[in-house]
C-alpha positions in Angstrom: -10.9 8.8 -16.3 -12.9 5.5 -15.5 -15.5 6.2 -12.6 -17.0 4.4 -10.0 -19.8 6.4 -9.4 -21.7 4.6 -11.2 -21.7 1.0 -9.8 -24.1 0.1 -7.1 -21.3 -2.1 -5.9 -19.0 1.0 -5.1 -19.8 4.0 -2.8 -17.5 7.3 -3.2 -18.4 10.1 -0.2 -19.2 13.0 -1.5 -16.5 14.7 0.1 -13.9 12.7 -2.4 -16.3 12.6 -5.5 -16.7 16.8 -4.6 -13.2 17.2 -5.0 -12.3 14.9 -7.8 -14.9 16.6 -9.9 -13.1 19.9 -8.8 -9.7 19.1 -9.5 -8.8 19.1 -5.7 -6.0 16.8 -4.2 -7.1 13.5 -3.1 -5.3 10.9 -1.6 -6.0 6.8 -1.1 -5.1 5.1 1.6 -5.4 0.9 1.9 -7.1 -0.7 5.2 -5.5 -3.7 5.5 -3.0 -1.9 7.2 -5.5 -1.2 9.9 -8.1 -4.4 10.1 -5.0 -6.7 9.4 -2.1 -5.2 10.3 -1.6 -3.3 13.2 -2.9 -4.4 16.7 -6.2 -2.6 18.2 -6.4 0.7 19.5 -3.6 1.6 17.4 -5.1 0.7 14.0 -7.6 3.3 14.9 -5.4 5.8 15.9 -3.0 5.7 13.1 -5.8 5.4 10.8 -7.6 8.4 12.0 -4.7 10.3 12.7 -3.0 9.9 8.7 -6.1 11.3 7.8 -5.6 14.0 10.3 -2.3 14.7 8.6 -3.4 14.5 5.2 -6.0 17.1 5.4 -3.2 19.4 7.7 -1.4 19.3 3.8 -4.3 20.6 2.8 -5.3 17.4 0.6 -8.6 14.7 1.1 -8.2 12.0 2.3 -9.8 8.7 0.8 -9.3 5.4 2.8 -11.1 2.5 1.0 -12.7 -0.3 2.2 -15.6 -2.7 2.1 -18.6 -2.5 4.2 -21.5 -5.2 4.3 -20.3 -6.2 1.1 -20.3 -2.4 -0.7 -17.0 -1.0 -1.6 -16.2 2.4 0.0 -14.1 4.9 -1.5 -13.9 7.7 1.5 -14.9 5.6 4.7 -16.7 7.6 7.6 -15.0 8.4 10.8 -17.6 5.4 12.1 -17.0 3.5 9.0 -13.3 2.8 9.7 -13.6 2.5 13.3 -15.9 -0.6 12.2 -13.2 -1.9 10.1 -10.7 -1.6 12.6 -12.9 -3.2 15.6 -15.4 -5.7 14.1 -14.9 -9.4 14.4 -14.4 -11.1 11.2 -13.2 -8.9 8.6 -11.0 -10.4 5.6 -8.7 -9.4 3.5 -9.7 -8.3 0.0 -7.6 -8.3 -3.0 -9.5 -7.5 -6.4 -10.4 -11.4 -6.6 -12.2 -10.9 -3.1 -14.6 -7.6 -3.9 -17.3 -10.1 -5.7 -16.9 -12.5 -3.2 -17.4 -9.9 -0.4 -20.1 -8.6 -2.6 -22.5 -11.3 -2.8 -21.9 -12.8 1.0 -22.1 -8.9 2.4 -19.1 -9.1 4.1 -16.7 -6.4 5.6 -13.4 -6.3 4.1 -10.2 -4.7 4.4 -8.5 -3.7 0.9 -5.3 -4.9 0.0 -2.6 -2.8 -2.1 -4.6 -4.3 -5.7 -8.2 -3.7 -4.5 -7.1 -0.4 -2.9 -5.7 0.9 -6.3 -8.0 -0.6 -8.8 -10.7 1.2 -6.8 -9.0 4.9 -6.4 -8.6 4.7 -10.2 -11.9 4.3 -10.6 -12.7 6.6 -8.8 -10.6 9.4 -10.7 -7.7 9.6 -8.1 -4.3 9.9 -8.9 -2.4 9.3 -6.0 -1.9 6.7 -3.4 0.0 6.0 -0.2 0.5 2.2 0.9 3.5 0.9 3.6 5.3 -2.1 1.6 4.0 -3.9 -1.6 3.4 -6.9 -1.9 5.8 -9.0 -4.0 7.5 -12.4 -5.3 7.7 -14.5 -2.2 11.1 -16.4 -1.7 10.2 -20.3 -2.4 7.7 -19.0 -6.3 10.3 -20.6 -8.5 8.1 -23.5 -6.9 5.0 -22.3 -5.8 4.3 -19.6 -8.1 3.3 -17.7 -5.0 3.2 -14.2 -6.1 0.9 -11.2 -4.4 -2.2 -10.0 -7.0 -0.8 -6.2 -6.4 2.1 -6.6 -8.8 -0.4 -7.5 -12.1 -2.4 -5.2 -10.8 -0.3 -2.2 -10.6 0.8 -3.1 -14.3 -2.7 -2.2 -15.4 -3.8 0.7 -12.9 -2.2 4.0 -13.9 -2.0 5.7 -10.5 1.0 6.5 -8.4 2.0 4.3 -5.6 3.9 5.8 -2.6 5.2 2.9 -1.0 8.5 2.0 1.3 10.0 -1.0 -1.3 8.2 -4.2 -1.4 7.7 -6.2 2.3 11.2 -6.9 3.1 10.2 -10.6 4.3 9.9 -11.1 0.0 12.4 -12.0 -2.6 13.0 -8.2 -3.5 15.0 -8.9 -6.5 12.2 -11.5 -8.0 10.0 -8.5 -7.3 11.9 -6.1 -9.0 12.3 -8.3 -12.0 8.9 -8.9 -12.5 8.1 -4.8 -12.2 10.4 -4.5 -15.1 9.0 -7.3 -17.3 5.1 -5.9 -16.4 6.4 -2.3 -17.8 6.2 -0.7 -14.0 8.0 2.4 -13.8 10.2 2.2 -10.1 12.0 5.5 -9.0 13.8 5.9 -6.0 12.9 9.2 -3.9 16.0 10.8 -2.9 17.8 8.0 -3.5 19.3 5.1 -6.2 18.9 2.3 -3.7 15.8 0.3 -3.2 14.4 0.2 0.5 13.3 -2.4 2.1 10.2 -1.7 4.1 11.6 -2.1 7.5 14.9 -1.0 6.5 16.0 1.8 4.1 18.4 0.0 1.9 17.6 -3.4 0.6 20.6 -4.2 -0.9 19.1 -3.4 -4.5 19.8 -0.4 -6.9 17.6 1.9 -8.6 18.6 2.9 -12.2 15.8 6.4 -11.6 15.2 8.7 -8.8 13.2 11.6 -8.2 14.0 14.4 -6.1 10.4 16.0 -5.3 6.8 16.3 -5.4 7.0 17.7 -8.6 8.8 15.7 -10.5 7.0 12.8 -9.2 4.4 14.5 -10.4 5.9 15.3 -13.4 6.6 11.7 -14.4 2.9 11.0 -13.5 2.1 13.2 -16.2 4.7 11.8 -18.9 2.7 8.6 -18.4 -0.1 9.6 -18.8 0.9 11.6 -22.3 2.3 8.1 -23.9 -0.8 6.8 -22.6 0.4 4.1 -20.5 -1.7 1.9 -18.1 0.7 1.5 -15.2 1.2 2.6 -11.9 4.5 4.8 -11.3 6.4 3.6 -8.2 8.1 6.0 -5.9 10.1 3.8 -3.7 10.7 6.1 0.2 12.7 4.7 2.4 11.9 4.9 6.3 14.8 7.8 7.9 17.3 5.3 9.0 17.2 6.9 12.3 13.9 5.3 12.4 14.8 1.7 11.1 14.7 -1.6 12.9 18.3 -2.4 13.1 19.8 -4.3 9.8 21.6 -7.1 11.4 18.3 -7.3 14.2 16.0 -7.3 10.4 18.2 -9.7 9.2 18.2 -12.6 12.2 14.9 -12.2 12.7 14.1 -12.9 9.1 16.3 -16.4 8.5 14.5 -17.3 12.4 11.0 -16.7 10.7 11.4 -18.7 7.7 12.4 -21.5 9.4 9.8 -21.4 11.5 7.3 -20.9 8.6 8.5 -23.7 6.9 8.3 -25.7 10.3 5.2 -25.0 10.7 3.8 -25.6 6.9 3.3 -22.2 6.2 2.7 -21.2 2.5 0.6 -19.4 0.4 -1.4 -16.1 1.8 -0.6 -16.9 5.3 2.7 -16.8 5.0 3.2 -12.8 4.7 0.8 -11.9 8.2 3.0 -15.3 10.1 5.9 -13.7 9.3 4.5 -10.0 10.0 3.6 -11.3 13.4 6.5 -13.4 14.4 8.9 -9.9 13.7 6.9 -8.0 15.9 7.1 -10.4 18.8 10.6 -11.4 17.8 12.2 -8.0 17.8 9.7 -6.9 21.2 7.5 -4.7 18.8 10.6 -2.7 17.3 9.4 -3.6 13.8 5.7 -2.0 14.5 7.5 1.0 15.2 9.2 0.7 12.5 6.3 0.2 10.1 4.7 2.9 11.5 7.2 5.1 11.1 7.2 3.9 7.4 3.5 4.0 6.6 3.6 7.9 8.4 6.2 9.3 5.7 4.5 7.7 2.9 1.4 9.2 3.6 3.1 12.6 4.2 4.8 12.1 0.6 1.6 11.0 -0.8 -0.5 14.3 0.1 2.7 15.9 -1.2 2.7 14.6 -4.7 -1.3 14.8 -5.3 -0.8 18.4 -4.3 1.6 18.7 -7.2 -0.5 16.7 -9.4 -3.4 18.6 -8.9 -1.0 22.1 -9.5 
């Protein structure tokens, strides 16, 4: 297993390092949901609360971020608080890590960067909210999240509630197929849509337990494949954003983004912020339910893999 322990640019906490060495379950958690996805002080509450929930399930949490240019696998509570409260924290995908290192920046790590760093530290499972994917105007802009190609070459099991519903979900699923990334529903054959439980797209395969998800990851490893396994875990329908409200606000948000000339990497934060304001916080509540569910399932899969 590749390891980050020998790199001067990456620090793996002693707790995480020992757990990986002992074969105990570890769950990687991304930090952009804290640094860029949630308002303060809710972000810190969610970050610390998620780690407590993971520990309560007998798993070591490893929240990943960049502090002063140093990538850290297993942030301390003080470092976690720093990313949640500091001014000027940037968002870092894999390509941004050298820049953050050279400039001594603080950064929340995206799904791509978190998965890349987690795998190199020997961590086998990660949880997030929603993936990045193909944007709706990608045929003209070629705008596609770096999450996809990184996941195509990073053998980790990733639990998410699908891709963010503001994206082109059908095109994203097509790209994942082309990139040979297995996608399975968790107790469903319908692909989830982040804020909503059902995006309207079918999935060919499903798993119905953490043990089945762990077996899929082991089978991937037996073939020597290098892609992630994506476990699509829908939000509880009781806590989803009302689908009719979701569709209406999404249409409005896309028009507003076009009118404001928002493009590229600014599109996703603009649309998510529009959702939060237009739904008077209902989208934020759904986002938190999504994340809690994925963290819990990720911890259970990590335990099954370690077992």
